[in-house]
N, C-alpha and C positions, 0 to 999 in steps of 0.2 A: 630565403636566407633562414638558416637554422640557428637557433639560440637556446639557451637554458632558461627555464623559469626560476622562480624563487626556491622551489623544491629540488631544482637540479635536473628536472626532466627536460628532454630535448622538445622544443616545440617549433612549429613553423609559423613564420611572420613575414608579411610582404613588407618591402621597404621601399620608400620614395627613391632611393638612390640606386636601386637595382634597374629601375625602369627609366630613369633620367640622369643625365650627366650633371655632376654636382655643380659645375660652373654655370649651368643653365637654370639652376634652382635658386629662387630668391624668397622662398617661403619663410616667414616668421611666426613662430608659435609663442602663445603665453600660457603658463600654467599660474592661475591666479588672476582675479580680476577685482582686486580691491582698489584703493585710491590710486596706488602708483601703477599698477598694471594698467588699469583703465586710462589713466593719463597718458602713458606712453602709447598704448593702443590708438587713442583718438589723435595723438600727434602724428602717428605714422600715417594715418589716412591722408594727410596732407601731401605726402610723398610717394605713397605706395597705393596701387589698387587694392580694394578690400579682397580680391581673390588671392593676393599674395600673403594674407594673414589668416591665422587661425587660433583659437583660444579654447581653454576650458577653465571652469570654475567649480567651487565646491558644491553649489546648490543648482538645481534646475532652474530656479526662479532667476538666479543671476544670469545664467547662460541665456535664457530667454530675453531678458531685459537688455543685455549688452547687444545681442543679435538685433533686436528691434531698433535699438538706437544707432547702430553703426551698419548693419547689413553684413557684418564679418561672420563667417560659419564657425561653429564650434564643434569641438570633439567631445565624445561622451566621456572619455576618461583621460587621465594624465598620460598613460601609456600610448593611447591612440594619438594624442596631441603631439607627443614626442615623435612618433612614427611618421607623422605627416608634415614635418617642417625640417629645416636645416638649422635655423637660428632659434634656439629655444631659450626663452626668458622665464627664469624662475622667479615669480613675483608672489611669493606666498609668506604667510606670517611664520615667524621663527618656530612656533609650536608645532607646525605641520611640515617643517622641512625634512625631517628624517623619513616621514611617511612618503613624501614625494619622491625623494631620491631613491627609496626602495622600489617604488612603482616603476620608474623609468630606467633603472640600471641596466636592464637587459633590452632595452628599446634603443638607447642612444648608441652611436657608433663613433668612430674616430673622424667621420665626415661631418659630424654635428659641430655646431659652435654653440656651447652652453653657456648662458649668461646668467650669473648669480647676482641677485640684488641683496643678499643677505649681509649685514655687517659683521665683522669679526670672524668670519669663515674663510680661510686662506684657500688658495688653488691646490695647494697640497692636501689640505683636509677634504676637499671636494673630490679630488682624483682618488683618494683612499675609499670613499664611498661609491664612485661611479666607475673607477678604473683608471689606471695610470696612462692608458693610451687616449683617453678622453681630452678634448681641448676646452678648456675653461677660461671664461672671461668673468672677472668681477666688475660690477658697475654699482656706483653709489649715486643715484639721482636724489632731488629733493622734491618737496611737495609743490613748489612754484611750477614744476613741470606741468601741473594741471592746467595753467593758462599759457603754456609755451614759454615760461621764463625761468626753467629749471637750470641747475647747474650739476653736471654729471662727471664724476671721476670715473676712468676705465683703467683697469690694468690686465695684462695677460703676458704670457711668454710669447713674445711678438714673433719669434722664429718658427712657431708652430702654424703661423697663419699666412696666407697669401696676401699680397697687397689688396687686392679688390675685397677681400673678407675684412680687412682692417678699415678700408674705405667705407664699407657698409655698415660696420659697427658705429663709426662716426656718424653716418647718416641716420641711423636708427635713433640715437640720442640727441642729435642736433634738431631732430624734428620737434623736440619739445624744450629747446633752450640751448645753452652752451655746453660744450664737452671738452675735456682735456684728458689725454693719457698721462698716468703717473706711475712710478714705481710701486710695486705692490707694499713696500715697507711704509708707504705714505697713505694707504688707503684708510687707516684709522684716523689720520690728520684730516683727510677729506670729510670724514663724518663730523669732526669737530668744525672745520670751516664752513661746510655748506649743507651737510645732511641734516644734523640737528639744529644749526644755528637759525634757521627761519623761526623756530619758536622763540628764541631770544629776541630776534628782531621784533616779532609780534609783541612781545612783552614791553619792549622800548616804545613801540608806537602807542600802546595802551597807556604807558605811563606818560608820554608826551601829551596824549589826549587828555588824560586826567588833570595834567597841570593846566591845560587851556581851559577845561571845565571849571577848574578851581577859580580861574580868572574870569568867568562869566560866559564863556562861549558854549552854545548848545553842544551836546555830545556828538550828535550825528555829523555836525560840521567840523568838530574838533578832530574826529577820526580822518575826515577827508584832508584837512591841512597837514596832520601829523604824517599820514601815510604817503602823501604826495612829497612831503619834505625828504623822507627817507628814499623813495624811489628816485627823486631827482638827485639827491647826493650820491647815491650808488652809481647812477648813470655818469655822473661827472667823473668818478674814480675810473670807470671803465672806458669812457670815451676820450678823456683828456690823457690818461696815463700819467697824471700827476701823482706824487706821494700823497696819501691821505692827509699826513700831517701839514703839508703845504696847503692844501685845499682848507683845511680847518683853519690856518693862519690867516688865509685870505677873508675869512668871515669875521675874524676877531680884530675889530678896530681898538686901538689903544684907549684904555679906560672906558670901553663901550659895554653894552649890555651882554653881548655874547661871551666876552671874556669873564664877566661875573658868572655866567652859568657854567663856563669850563672849569673855573676855579671851584664851584661848588661840586661838580661832578668829581673832580680830583680829590676834593676833601672827603667825600663819602664813598671813594673807592671804586668807581665805575670800571677802570682798567682791571683792577684786581678781581672784581667780581667775574667780569668776562673770562679772564684767564682761569679762574677756578672752575668755571662752568666748562671750559674746553678740557681742563684736566680731569674733570669728573667723567665727561664724555668719553675721552680717550681711554681712561681706566676700565670703564664698563665695556668698551670694545675689546680690550684684551682680556676680559674675563669670559666673553661668550664662547 
């Protein structure tokens, strides 16, 4: 296959898609092996053979470390990784994004499915960098993906993808938690609801534990009680389908201890603080 390089010269490159039919290829590539890229890669190993995966990373040390831990082969460069897979996950830090897009621009084809994890970068913006004929998926996972309890929002122009491709996208991200397709206009809201919010939840767990320590409980034990309470409460919302307000009411006995705590949270503005945090996240997303 003949392509132009960054200087406009014609170069020769071999493509996976010239030698194999696209529908028979299920190779998934990663550019970037930070916390999120590594978490998704390890999740995929539950459902895909290591031979179906390839990755690259910024340093040789990271490449060797991930290979030793997983047995997944790595590519020497971003361009090589792009050329050796169909589904390409861009899991790089924002400051390296433009560099990566430039490196793969002439390697990705309309047959690729390019999955961006970057908040705030629209499909239209990514197509401006990679070409309007490229097929882009935006994904917003969160850090609990590292233990298989992540939540990922996906968006794409669905008419550009075949049914099996959409199914594989779901399979990729369900390997490390739950996944939902949303309209692209809601992707910044996904960052608010699940992308950034684990940090807020950790702060809440820490504060709950501090309260228990203040009452005499050893700190290590306090973290267990507080974290399990949050985990159990979240599971109740997901498994019962009840409105969170109804579940809250079920804990609040008339004139009881819980109602006193709820009243204090309302007095000191818990709801408003959370709303303001979400507003700040959303505003930052729109400025990226």
